[in-house]
C-alpha positions as CSV (number, residue, x, y, z in Angstrom):
1,M,-21.8,-1.0,-1.5
2,T,-21.1,2.3,-0.7
3,K,-17.2,3.3,-1.7
4,P,-15.9,1.6,1.7
5,V,-13.1,3.9,3.4
6,L,-9.6,4.4,3.1
7,E,-7.3,4.0,5.9
8,F,-3.3,4.4,6.8
9,D,-1.5,3.1,9.9
10,D,0.4,5.4,10.6
11,A,3.7,3.4,9.6
12,A,2.7,3.0,6.7
13,E,1.7,6.7,5.6
14,A,5.7,6.8,7.3
15,E,6.8,4.4,4.7
16,F,4.9,6.2,1.6
17,Y,6.9,9.5,2.2
18,D,10.4,7.9,3.1
19,I,10.0,6.4,-0.6
20,V,9.0,9.3,-2.2
21,E,12.3,11.2,0.1
22,Y,13.7,7.6,-1.3
23,Y,13.4,8.4,-5.0
24,K,13.8,12.2,-5.1
25,Q,17.4,11.8,-4.3
26,F,17.5,10.0,-7.4
27,D,15.6,11.8,-9.3
28,R,12.1,14.2,-9.0
29,S,10.1,13.2,-11.7
30,L,10.7,9.7,-10.5
31,S,9.1,9.8,-7.4
32,N,6.9,11.9,-8.8
33,D,5.8,8.6,-11.0
34,F,5.9,6.7,-7.9
35,V,3.3,9.0,-6.7
36,Q,1.2,8.8,-9.8
37,E,1.6,5.3,-9.3
38,F,1.2,4.7,-5.9
39,E,-2.5,6.8,-6.2
40,R,-3.8,5.1,-9.0
41,T,-3.2,1.8,-6.9
42,I,-4.9,3.3,-4.5
43,Q,-7.9,4.3,-6.4
44,R,-7.7,0.1,-8.0
45,L,-7.8,-0.8,-4.2
46,V,-10.6,1.2,-3.5
47,K,-12.3,0.0,-6.6
48,F,-12.4,-3.5,-6.5
49,P,-10.9,-3.8,-2.4
50,G,-11.6,-7.5,-3.1
51,A,-9.3,-8.0,-6.3
52,G,-6.2,-7.4,-4.7
53,H,-4.1,-10.9,-4.1
54,P,-4.7,-13.1,-0.1
55,Y,-1.7,-12.7,1.8
56,L,-0.8,-13.0,5.2
57,H,-2.7,-12.8,8.6
58,Q,-6.0,-12.4,6.4
59,T,-4.2,-9.1,4.2
60,K,-4.7,-9.0,1.0
61,R,-1.9,-7.4,-1.4
62,V,-1.6,-5.5,-4.7
63,F,1.6,-4.8,-6.4
64,L,2.8,-1.5,-7.5
65,N,3.6,-1.3,-11.4
66,R,7.4,-0.4,-12.3
67,F,8.2,-0.1,-8.6
68,P,9.8,-2.8,-6.5
69,Y,6.5,-2.3,-3.7
70,A,3.4,-4.1,-3.0
71,I,0.4,-2.7,-0.6
72,V,-0.6,-4.4,2.5
73,Y,-4.8,-3.9,3.3
74,K,-6.9,-5.6,5.3
75,I,-10.9,-5.5,4.3
76,Y,-13.1,-4.7,7.8
77,R,-17.1,-5.6,7.4
78,D,-16.7,-4.1,3.6
79,E,-16.9,-1.0,5.5
80,S,-12.7,-0.1,5.4
81,I,-10.0,-0.8,3.8
82,I,-6.6,-0.2,6.5
83,V,-3.4,0.2,5.3
84,F,-0.6,-1.2,7.1
85,A,2.1,-1.5,5.6
86,I,4.0,-0.1,1.3
87,M,6.3,-3.0,1.7
88,H,9.3,-3.5,-0.5
89,M,9.2,-7.1,-2.5
90,K,12.6,-7.5,-1.4
91,R,13.9,-7.0,2.2
92,K,12.4,-8.1,5.0
93,P,9.2,-10.1,4.6
94,G,6.5,-9.7,7.4
95,Y,7.9,-6.9,9.4
96,W,4.8,-5.1,9.1
97,K,2.8,-8.1,10.9
98,K,2.7,-6.2,14.2
99,R,0.8,-3.5,12.8
100,L,-2.5,-6.0,13.0
101,K,-5.1,-5.4,15.0
């Protein structure tokens, strides 16, 4: 099987940059740590897309280490992975549902 194509919903991409900026307000190294952990989590997701925890509406989620976020995604025909949210685990669960296509 070939490696699936990873895509981000526009709103999920914006969330990523908002989170990076949020952490930068407190400590630039914390922001860098978040980016590194996010990249490690994305690499795991692409390598093992089926390993995420089942979530709502046939989505899956993987949790970031050290940070209170999960990446919510869906696999389409084993060809692509679409990330719908970088969801804070304690705020507004399910706000991203309208992004599902």
